C-alpha positions in Angstrom: -66.2 30.0 -34.0 -63.5 28.0 -32.3 -60.1 29.2 -31.4 -57.4 29.3 -34.1 -54.4 27.0 -34.1 -51.9 29.8 -33.5 -51.1 30.0 -29.8 -49.5 33.4 -30.5 -52.7 34.9 -31.7 -53.7 37.7 -29.2 -57.4 37.5 -30.2 -57.8 33.7 -29.7 -55.4 33.6 -26.7 -55.5 37.0 -25.0 -53.6 35.6 -21.9 -51.1 33.6 -24.0 -48.0 35.6 -23.1 -48.8 35.4 -19.4 -49.5 31.7 -19.6 -46.3 31.1 -21.5 -44.3 33.1 -19.0 -45.9 31.2 -16.1 -45.1 27.9 -17.8 -41.5 28.9 -18.4 -41.2 30.0 -14.7 -42.6 26.6 -13.5 -40.2 24.7 -15.8 -37.3 26.7 -14.5 -38.4 26.1 -10.9 -38.7 22.3 -11.6 -35.2 22.3 -13.2 -33.7 24.0 -10.2 -35.5 21.7 -7.8 -34.2 18.7 -9.7 -30.7 20.0 -9.6 -31.0 20.8 -5.9 -32.2 17.3 -5.1 -29.4 15.7 -7.2 -26.8 17.8 -5.4 -28.2 16.8 -2.0 -27.8 13.0 -2.8 -24.4 13.6 -4.5 -23.1 15.3 -1.4 -24.4 12.5 0.7 -22.4 10.1 -1.4 -19.3 12.3 -1.2 -19.6 12.2 2.6 -19.5 8.4 2.6 -16.3 8.3 0.6 -14.7 11.2 2.4 -11.9 9.2 4.0 -8.3 9.2 2.8 -7.5 5.5 3.2 -8.8 3.6 0.1 -9.2 0.4 2.1 -11.4 2.1 4.7 -13.2 4.0 2.0 -13.9 0.7 0.3 -15.5 -0.7 3.5 -17.8 2.2 3.7 -18.8 1.8 0.0 -19.5 -1.9 0.5 -21.6 -1.1 3.6 -23.6 1.6 1.7 -24.4 -0.9 -1.2 -25.4 -3.6 1.2 -27.7 -1.3 3.1 -29.4 -0.3 -0.1 -30.3 -4.0 -0.7 -31.3 -4.6 2.9 -33.6 -1.7 2.9 -35.2 -2.5 -0.5 -34.8 -6.0 -2.0 -35.7 -4.7 -5.4 -32.2 -3.2 -5.5 -30.6 -6.5 -6.3 -27.9 -4.8 -8.3 -26.8 -3.0 -5.1 -26.6 -6.4 -3.2 -24.5 -7.8 -6.0 -22.4 -4.6 -6.0 -21.7 -5.0 -2.3 -20.0 -8.3 -3.0 -18.2 -7.0 -6.1 -17.0 -4.0 -4.3 -15.9 -6.2 -1.4 -13.9 -8.2 -3.9 -12.2 -4.9 -5.0 -11.3 -4.4 -1.3 -9.7 -7.8 -1.3 -7.7 -6.7 -4.4 -6.6 -3.6 -2.5 -5.5 -5.7 0.5 -3.5 -8.0 -1.7 -1.9 -5.1 -3.6 -1.1 -3.4 -0.3 0.6 -6.6 1.0 2.7 -6.9 -2.2 3.7 -3.3 -1.8 4.7 -3.8 1.8 6.7 -7.0 0.9 8.6 -5.1 -1.8 9.2 -2.1 0.4 10.5 -4.3 3.2 13.0 -6.0 1.0 14.2 -2.7 -0.5 14.5 -1.0 2.9 16.5 -3.9 4.3 18.8 -3.9 1.4 19.4 -0.2 1.5 20.0 -0.3 5.3 22.5 -3.2 4.8 24.2 -1.3 1.9 25.0 1.6 4.2 27.0 -0.4 6.7 28.3 -3.4 4.7 32.0 -3.8 4.0 33.4 -3.9 0.5 34.0 -7.6 0.8 30.3 -8.2 1.9 29.1 -6.1 -1.0 30.9 -8.1 -3.7 29.8 -11.4 -2.2 26.8 -12.8 -4.0 25.4 -14.3 -0.8 26.0 -11.6 1.8 23.3 -9.1 1.1 19.6 -9.4 2.2 17.4 -10.8 -0.5 15.8 -8.2 -2.9 14.6 -10.2 -5.9 14.1 -8.1 -9.0 10.7 -9.8 -9.7 9.4 -8.8 -6.3 10.4 -5.2 -6.9 8.6 -5.3 -10.2 5.5 -6.8 -8.5 5.6 -4.1 -5.9 5.7 -1.4 -8.6 2.8 -3.0 -10.5 0.9 -3.3 -7.2 1.1 0.5 -6.7 -0.6 1.0 -10.0 -3.2 -1.6 -9.4 -4.0 -0.2 -5.9 -4.4 3.3 -7.2 -6.5 2.3 -10.2 -8.8 0.0 -8.2 -9.4 2.7 -5.6 -10.2 5.3 -8.2 -12.7 3.1 -10.1 -14.3 1.9 -6.9 -14.9 5.5 -5.8 -16.1 6.8 -9.2 -18.6 3.9 -9.6 -20.1 4.6 -6.2 -20.4 8.3 -6.8 -22.2 7.5 -10.0 -24.6 4.8 -8.9 -25.4 5.3 -5.2 -27.1 8.7 -5.7 -29.3 7.2 -8.5 -30.7 4.6 -6.1 -31.3 7.0 -3.3 -33.0 9.6 -5.5 -35.3 6.9 -7.0 -36.0 5.6 -3.5 -37.0 9.1 -2.3 -39.1 10.3 -5.2 -40.2 7.3 -7.3 -39.8 6.6 -11.0 -41.8 9.5 -12.5 -39.8 12.2 -10.8 -36.6 10.2 -11.3 -37.1 10.1 -15.1 -38.2 13.8 -15.2 -35.1 14.9 -13.3 -32.5 12.5 -14.8 -31.2 14.8 -17.5 -30.7 17.6 -15.0 -28.0 15.7 -13.2 -25.6 16.6 -15.9 -25.7 20.2 -14.5 -23.6 19.1 -11.5 -20.6 18.4 -13.7 -17.6 20.2 -12.5 -19.1 21.2 -9.2 -19.2 17.8 -7.3 -16.5 15.4 -6.4 -15.6 13.1 -9.3 -12.2 11.4 -9.5 -12.1 10.6 -13.2 -12.9 12.4 -16.5 -15.8 14.9 -16.1 -17.3 13.7 -19.4 -18.2 10.3 -17.7 -20.3 11.9 -15.0 -24.0 11.4 -15.6 -23.3 10.2 -19.1 -25.0 7.5 -21.3 -28.3 7.4 -19.3 -30.3 5.1 -21.5 -29.4 2.0 -19.4 -30.2 3.9 -16.2 -33.7 4.6 -17.4 -34.2 1.0 -18.5 -32.8 -0.3 -15.3 -34.9 1.7 -12.9 -38.0 1.3 -15.1 -37.5 -2.5 -14.7 -37.0 -2.2 -11.0 -40.2 -0.2 -10.7 -42.1 -3.0 -12.5 -40.6 -5.6 -10.1 -38.5 -7.0 -13.0 -35.4 -7.6 -10.8 -33.5 -9.5 -13.5 -33.6 -6.8 -16.1 -33.0 -4.1 -13.5 -29.7 -5.9 -12.6 -28.9 -6.5 -16.3 -29.3 -2.8 -17.4 -27.5 -1.3 -14.4 -24.7 -3.8 -14.8 -24.3 -2.8 -18.4 -24.1 0.9 -17.4 -21.6 0.1 -14.6 -19.3 -2.1 -16.7 -19.5 -0.4 -20.1 -20.0 3.3 -19.3 -17.9 3.6 -16.2 -15.5 0.8 -15.5 -14.5 0.2 -19.1 -13.1 3.7 -19.8 -11.8 4.2 -16.2 -10.2 0.9 -15.6 -10.2 -1.7 -18.4 -9.2 0.6 -21.3 -6.0 1.5 -19.4 -3.2 -0.6 -21.0 -1.2 -1.1 -17.8 -4.2 -2.4 -15.9 -5.4 -4.6 -18.7 -1.9 -6.1 -19.2 -1.5 -6.8 -15.5 -4.8 -8.6 -15.4 -3.9 -10.7 -18.4 -0.5 -11.6 -16.9 -2.2 -12.6 -13.6 -4.7 -14.8 -15.5 -1.9 -16.5 -17.4 0.2 -17.1 -14.3 -2.7 -18.4 -12.3 -4.0 -20.9 -14.9 -0.5 -22.1 -15.8 0.5 -22.2 -12.2 3.5 -20.0 -12.8 5.2 -19.3 -9.4 5.0 -15.5 -9.4 4.1 -15.3 -5.7 1.3 -12.9 -6.6 -1.1 -14.5 -9.1 -4.6 -15.0 -7.9 -7.8 -16.5 -9.3 -10.2 -13.9 -10.6 -13.4 -14.7 -8.8 -16.4 -13.2 -7.1 -17.3 -14.7 -3.8 -20.9 -14.1 -2.7 -19.9 -14.1 0.9 -18.2 -11.8 3.3 -14.9 -13.5 2.7 -12.3 -12.8 0.0 -12.1 -16.4 -1.1 -13.8 -19.7 -0.7 -12.4 -23.1 -1.6 -13.5 -26.1 -3.7 -16.8 -26.1 -5.5 -18.5 -23.7 -3.1 -21.8 -22.4 -4.6 -20.9 -18.9 -3.4 -17.9 -18.7 -5.8 -18.2 -17.5 -9.4 -14.9 -17.9 -11.3 -14.1 -15.6 -14.3 -12.4 -18.2 -16.5 -10.1 -21.2 -16.5 -8.6 -20.3 -19.8 -5.0 -18.9 -19.8 -5.7 -16.3 -22.4 -9.0 -15.1 -21.1 -9.2 -11.3 -21.0 -11.0 -9.5 -18.2 -10.7 -6.2 -20.1 -12.8 -7.6 -23.0 -16.3 -6.3 -22.3 -18.0 -9.3 -23.8 -16.0 -11.8 -21.7 -16.5 -9.6 -18.6 -20.2 -9.1 -19.1 -20.6 -12.9 -19.4 -18.9 -13.2 -16.0 -21.1 -10.5 -14.5 -24.3 -12.2 -15.9 -23.2 -15.5 -14.4 -22.6 -13.9 -11.1 -26.0 -12.1 -11.2 -27.8 -15.4 -12.0 -25.9 -17.2 -9.2 -26.8 -14.4 -6.7 -30.4 -14.7 -7.7 -30.4 -18.5 -7.4 -28.7 -18.3 -4.0 -31.3 -15.8 -2.7 -34.1 -18.2 -3.7 -32.5 -21.1 -1.8 -33.9 -21.8 1.7 -30.4 -22.2 3.2 -28.0 -20.4 0.9 -30.4 -17.4 0.8 -30.0 -16.9 4.6 -26.2 -17.3 4.3 -26.0 -14.6 1.6 -28.3 -12.3 3.6 -26.2 -12.8 6.7 -23.0 -11.9 4.7 -24.7 -8.7 3.5 -25.6 -7.9 7.1 -21.9 -8.3 8.1 -20.7 -6.2 5.1 -23.3 -3.5 6.0 -21.7 -3.3 9.4 -18.3 -2.8 7.8 -17.0 -6.4 8.3 -15.4 -8.8 5.8 -12.1 -10.6 5.5 
């Protein structure tokens, strides 16, 4: 007579309790091992961003992304992210310059105001220039600088450990351990809402499964969706101040309003902040005055265009070498 179907039956399964306990112990050991490995790679990511200056931190983030791609060409999202993060660095540099300009004008005015005579103070032409718009731009630049730095850091702390864990252990172990990463919440460095850490993991599974099959296109697509919709949308684009500033910039740039600060929203697939003319390395967000970067549908269309352009350039016999050289430069911490 065969065994019964009740695994708890002491006659059919005399060693059932011991086997159940052994299985439970092994599952717990596996869980702890997953958590330990995730913590190891999370701490490595923290060490990369452990620098106070957001601009210097951005350069280290860019280099880490570039090195991921240089070491494993299947990580095409990371190569694209190196350029996108470099563009964030360009935004940080521009915001920092706007802040310095505003601060210089304010400091000069305040210094003059301490020593100026009454007659000089009532003269409309005697004081140093401190245009109100420039002071407004300076204040807005403070907000943009802080928010870009925070989003740049959060995205790196989310995505870089995923790549390094997968690279070390492969897809099977990666999928087995992915849910255990949530156990790190509250015990690792994370600059935004704790709820966003290791959250919404379906796109991550799809992305790395595609990478493992050699399907680079879908690997980029799924990871870009996770990056843009699950991290950057709540951290950056859902913030009313940032969204409003981006719309104002787009309007001023398209309509050529002389604000002194408006810039074209673009991604340059090079180690430079901007390129001119119809350069193949430039992907522009939109030429429409009312285009909205905070709209996830419009932004994902921009990201997908950039991903296609990146892939096309890599396949080109000349442009591919130029892009690779740019990533080598970024990997060494250089861009302008």
